N, C-alpha and C positions, 0 to 999 in steps of 0.2 A: 505493501499500500506506500503512495505517495500523497502526503499532505500537497493540494492543489494551490491552495492560497489562501492569506491573513487579508482581512478586511479591518479598516481603518476610517468611520465618521472624523471630517475633518471640519473648522470652520472656514479655511482658507483653501482650498483646493491647487490654485496656481501656485500658493505659495509655499506648499506642502510637498508639490510633485517635482516643483525646485530644486528643494532641498533635499532629495531621498536622491533626483537624478546628481547633483552637483557633488556631493558628498559622500555619496555611496555606489556611483554609476550606474545607476539602475538607468532603464530603456523604456520611457510611455508611448503605451501606446495610444490610439488614438482616445478622443476624447468620447466618454459616451453620456448624452441627454435626454434625458424623457420628459418632453415636454407637458405631461397631465401632470406629471406627480413632483417635475422641479428636480428630479435625482441628478446629477452628474457625479461620473464615475470615470477614474483612470487606471488601468493597470498597471503596475509596473515592475517590469522583469529585470533579476539581476543574475549576475554571468554564469551563476549555478544551476540553474534553471528556479529557485524561489521566484515567488510573485506576491507583493503588495499590491491589494485597490483601496484605493482611498477615495472617500465616498462623502458627497455632500447633498445635503434638501433643505428645504427651506424649514423652520419651525425648529430645529436641533436645541437642545439645551443642552450644555455642560453635565458631566457626570458629576453625582454628590462627592464631595471632595473627602480624604478622610487616607489619615496613614495608610490601610492595607485594607483598598476596595475592594469588593468581589468584582471577578471578570479578568479580561485577560490581562497583564501585569504589565511584560513587556515585549521588546522584539530585541534580541540577539546576532550581532553576527559576526560573524567567525575572522578574523584578519590571518590569521595563523601565525607570528611573532610576537612577543611581549612587545619589540621594537614598532611593529606596526599599530598595535593597540597605544603605544604613548604618541605616536607622530598624528596619529588622527583627533584621538582626545583632544591633544593640543590644536588642531586646524580646529574642529566645534566650539571647544571653547573659547578660539579668536573670532568665530562667526556667531558669539554671544551665545550658544548651547552653556546652559549650567551643571555643571559638575557637582552629580550627588554623591558617590563614591568611588574612590581611587585612581589611577593605576592600582593593584593590588593584588596580591593571590588571597584568591578565597581558601574559606576552611577544605572546601571539598576541590580545590586544586588546580580551579581555573584561575589564570591570570585576566583582568577584568577591569573593566571603566564602566560607568553607570552616568549618563547624561540623559538629555532631555530633547526633545527635537522639539521647536519653533513652537508647539501647541501644549508642551507639558509631557507628552507620551515617553515614556522611558525606554533608552535605547542602550543594552548592554553589547558591548566591545567586547570578544572575547579572543585570545592568543590558539 
């Protein structure tokens, strides 16, 4: 079995598409728009075949805040080496992405850092 894709509702569809294209080398597919519902989406493909669907529709509201809300928690990108984690962490911080944790070696053996994308969604960078 293969996970087909993960979908993420966003406030600013174009900004979020550009963020993942710029920093994660995602390839955007054509924009889908359903005029009856107002739904707009982009599928973004990554070089290993993984896909992320960014979605926006009228009337969306932010998820209730909390330290550990239910639901999907983060997206993790495997970069291959601690040096690549450090480099992309620095690049994302320079672009204004807040660093939440790391870079560090976790108790379960991952070298990782945790940042947020422009809308506050957690991104893990792992070696």
